N, C-alpha and C positions, 0 to 999 in steps of 0.2 A: 045370389047375384052379388057381384063384387062393389066395393066402394068406389072404384074408378073404372073408366072406360077400358075394356079389354084390349082394343086396338092401340090405344094409347100407351098402355102398359107394355104391349108387345114391342112396339117400336122403341120405348124406351130401354127395354132389357136388351133388344138386339144392338143398340148403338153401345151399351156398356159392356156386350159380349165383345164387340170390336176392339175396345181397350184392353180387355182381358187378353186377347189374343196378341195385341201389339205389345203388351208388356212381356209375355213369354217370348216373343220373337226377339225383342230387344235383349233379353238374357241370353238367348241361343246365339245371336250373333256376336255378342260380346265374349261369350265363351269361345265360340270358334275362333274369333279374332286373337284371343290371348294365347291359343295353342298354334296359331299359325305360324309357318317359318318366316312370314313376312312381318316384321316387326315396325309398327308405326312409331314415329318419333314422339316421346312424351306418353305413351300408352303403358301403364304400369299397373301394380296391383291395387294402387289407392284409386287410381280412374276406374279401373274395373268395378271396385266396390261401390264407387259412386253411381256408376251405371246400374248396378244391381238394385241399390237402395232406390233409385228413381223408378226403374221398372216395377219393384214390389209395390211401391206407394201407388203407382198408376193401377196395378191389379187389384190392390186392397180397395180403392175407391171406387172402381168399377164393381167389384163383388158386392160392396155395401150398398151401391145403387140397385143391384140385381135384387139382393135380399129385402131391401126396402120396398121395391115394387111388388115382389111376390107376396109379401107379409102385409102390404098395404100400411105400413108404419109410418105415420107422419114425423114423428121425432127423428127416426133414421133418414128420412127424405130430407128434412130440413139440414141435419148434419152432412148428408151428402151434398146439397145444394152449397153449403158453405165451403166444404172442400173443393167443389168444383170451381167456384170462384176464384180460389186460391191457386188451383192449377191453370185456370185461364190467364191468371196474372203472370204465372211462371212461363207459359208458353208464348204469351205476348213479349215478355222481357227476352226470351231466348231468340224469337224471331227477329226482334229489333237488333240484338247483339250480332247475329248473322247476317243481317242486312247492311250493318255498318261494317262488319269484317269484309263482306264480299265487295263492297264499295272501295274499301282502303286497298284491296288485292287488285281491283281493277285499275285504281289510280296509280299504284306503283308499277303495275305492267305497262301502263300507258307511257310512263315516263321512267324507262328502266335505265339504271347506270351499267357501267361496263362490268361490275362484279356481278350483278344479277345474269347479264347475258353469258358470262363465263361460267357461272354456275349452271345455267340450263344446257349449256353445250357440253360440260364435262360429266354432269351427274344425271344426264338422261340418255336413253338409247336413241340418242339424235340420229345416228346413221341408219337405223332401222325406220325410224320416223320419216325421215326425208325420202326414203325410198318408197314406203308404202303411201305417204300422204302426198308425194310428188312436190315437194317444197325444198327451200334451201335457207338456211340461216334461220335465226329467231324472228327478227324484223326485217333483215335484209341479207343477201349474200355476203355484204361486207363484213358481217359479224364474224366471219372465219379468218379475217386478217387477209394475209397475202397468199395463203394455201386454200384453194377450195377443194374439199374432200370428194372423192369419186362418188359418193352417194349422192351428191348434188346433180350429177350428170343427167341431162335430159335426152331420151332417146325416141321421144314421140315423133311419128312420122305422119305424114298427110297434112290436111287442112289445119289442124289443131296445133301443129308445131309452132306456128308463129305466136299463138296464145299461150302455149304452156312452155316454150323454150325461149331463152334469150342468150347472148353471148356473155361469157364471164366478164367481170368488171375489170377495166384495164389496170395493169399493174400487179394481177394476180396470176398464179398458176393453177392448173387443174383442168378439168374437162372444157372443151371449147363451148359447148352448149350446155347451160345448166336451167334448172327450173326456174320460171320468172317469178313465183309466188314464195314468199316466206312462210314459215311455219307458224306464225303468230296465232292464227285461228285455232291450230291444235293446241298450242300451250295455254291459250286465253280459256279454252274449254276445260283444260284439265286443272287449271288453277281455280276456276270458279265453280266446278262441278260440285264439290263437296259443301261449300257454304251455301250454293244455290239450293241443293237438295235439302239441307237441314232447314234452311230458310222456310222453304216450301213446305216441309213436314210439320213444323211447329205452328205455322199459320194454318195448315190445314186441321192440326189437333185442336187449335182455338177455335176454328169454325165449328167442328163437331161438338166441342164442349158447350158452345152457345146454344145449340140446339138441344143439347141434353139438358141444360139448365132451364131452358123454356119448357121442356116437357116435365122436368120435376116439379117446377112452379105450377103447371096444369095438374099434375097428380095431386100436390098438396092441396090445391084449391078443391079438386073434386072429392078427396077424402074428407076435407072439413065439411063440404056440403052434404056428403052422405051422412057424416056423424050428426048433422042437424036434421036429418030426416029424409034426405034424397038418396036414391041408388042408381047405380049405372051397370049397364050389362057389357 
């Protein structure tokens, strides 16, 4: 008979296996990103090394937890619990960082300046976006100035035409009927997607780590009781 409850050990081991998988997935994704033809701004060998170190630390701690549970070694479990607390602090810190970053992006997008509007119009596939999303301009059609591009043309017919289409602004040239909605929702989603994903990811990691820490404390307690004369199946 084991020193700790077998179901408790199994749940503990499975949760740590999840982090082993996550660690290797992070390494795989970072390697694929480094060889991709699409280069992310600021992504270099140093950042890649940091990602690998972080992923390997995650894998190491998870493997340590698995070994501690299998061998029912209290010392290893206590070391694991201490490292888990450190990782919880890191996950909480990173979650807060991305939460603040996301809010800053939202605030900047809510009060855009002319430079930002011009950058979005010039550095994105805005023509395709307007056609597929059926929108015109970033915040309004007037973002284009006096010349409204053909991609803003609204050709919707039937009862939806009054809702989807509107006359182009006075003093401008281009299609007579343009999409009535701007593309702000599309850009908002694109701007906030990565920080929202990262924020949710780190808070999710934190939640799992809290559960793992609770299970490790239970294992430590059961093993101590077992060493005092009680056994668990």
